[in-house]
Structure formats: structure tokens, C-alpha cells
N, C-alpha and C positions, 0 to 999 in steps of 0.2 A: 517454420514454427520456432518460437523463442525457446531458449534453453531453460527459461523459468516456467514455461507452461507446456506440459506434455499432452494435454487433451483439450481441444477447442470445440465449441459447438459448431457443427457443420452448416447450420442454417442461418448464421449471423450475417447481417448486411455489411456492406463496406463501411458504413458509419459506425456500426457496433465494433467491427474489427479495428477501426482507427482509434476509437476510445480505448479498447483493450490494449492496443500497442502503447498508448500513453501510460496505462497502468503498469505494463511490463517495464517500460523505460524508467518510470518513477521508482519502482522497486530495484531495478538494476543499478541505478545511481546510488540508492541508499546502501545496498549490499556491498557495492564497490567503493563506498566512502567518498563519492563525488558529491559533496554536500551542496556546493553552489549549483550544480546541474539539478540535483534533487529539488532544491528550493524553487526552481523555475516552474515546477509542476504544482506549486502551492499558491492559490489565489490570495491576494492581499486581505480579503475579507473572510478567510477561512475560519471556521469554528467547528468544534466537534467534541466528542467524548472518546476516551481511549482507556484501555486497561491499565495504562501507566499512571494515571492521575485520577484522584477522587473528584476533581473539579473539571469544569469544561476547559478546553484548550483552544488556543488561537495560534496564528502564525509565529509571533515572537516566542511563545512557549514551545512550539514545535521545533523551531530553530535551535533553541537552547537544549531541548531534550535530545534531538537528533545529533547535535554536536557531541554531547556527553556519550550517548549510546554507541555511536560509531567509533569512538576512541576506546571504549571498554569492551566491545562485543564484536566477534567475527561470526559471519554467517557461513557455515561450512557447506550447506546445500539448502536449496529453496525450491518449493513447488507451489505455483499459483494455480488455483483451480477455479475457473470462472463458473458462475452460476447463472447470472442473468444481467442483461443491460437493457434498460428502457430509456429511449431517447425522446425528449420533448423539446424540439427546436434546438436551443443552445445549452440545454441541460441534459445530463445523462446520469441516471441512477444505476450504480454498479454494485452487484453483490458477488462476493467470492470468498473462498477460503485461501489461507496461505499456511503452508507447513514448512517449518524451518528446523534445522539443527544448528544451534547457536553455541558458541564457546566464549567464555570470559574467565576472569581470574578465579571465579567461584566454581568453575568446571563447565561441563556441557549439559545441554538440555534439548529435548525435542519439544517444539511448541506448535500448536494449531490455533490460529486466530480466525475469526469470522468477521468480515467487513461488510458494511453498507456505506458506500461513498457517493457523494453528489459531486459531479464534475461539471464545470461550466466552460464552454468553448470561448477562448480568447484568441481571436484571429484564427490561426491554424493549429493552435495548441490547446488541448483540454487541460484544465487545472482543477485540482481538488478545492471545492469551496465548503464542503461539509463532509464529516466522517464520523462514523461510530463503529468501534470494534470491541470485541471481547475475546478473552481466552476461552477455549473450549475445555470441557471437563476432561477430555482425553489427553491433555497436556501431561507429559511424563517427565519428571526430573530425575536426573541420574548422573 
């Protein structure tokens, strides 16, 4: 079991587990500021909505944002909580929560985000091609 996920659905197929492993690796690269490795998990045709931007985002925007965010923010601890993975051939729809404690120049905060991501299989690697996330009301700043 990954250090980012403490509870996994026991009935997931090997395909679902493989997709989830890519989700975990994707976040592990981001948390540990391995930006080039993180970008490998982003499909060139990526598009989405995130809580960070009032407009839709794409891969160039994400690369810019992630570059800034990882320079200014440290993730102290992270928990990924998988909800569901639905696979249709080379497309996987993944729903999950992520809970982090983050620290930056402004202080620390606990954040809960809810994600729905669409992943597309590219050879043996699953890549994010679509994403939508939002901050949960339970986010506590302090």
C-alpha cells in the first residue's frame, strides 16, 4: 500500500489498481517537486477546471501553475482517498478525495479537495486528459 493511500477498495480489479497506482505516482511526483516526472502523467490534450483558476486550464497553464506552486508550497502530509474508478477501454474515470496539510510563506493550512479525473491509457502509462476539482467546505485555514 502506498504511503499516500491508507485505505483501498478491496474489490478493485488489477486494471483499477493500475490506474490508481498512476494517480498515486502523479501526486507523489508533485508533492516531492519532481515536476518533469509529474508532467509525464499529463496528456498533451489535457483540459479541466480547478479551484485555482476561474477559467478552464490546459497543459501549458498547469505546467506554469505547478512550477509556481511547488516553489512556494510544501506538502507536510497527504492522504488520498479513492472513491470510484470506472474503466471504458482506454479511458478511466477516477473520483477521489485528497487531504493535505500545506505550508507556505503565509502559514499552514489543512485542505480537502474533491476530484473527478479522466485518464487515458497511452501505451502502459495512464495520463490525465480531463480534470475537475473543488475545495471542500471543510477546508480549515489556520
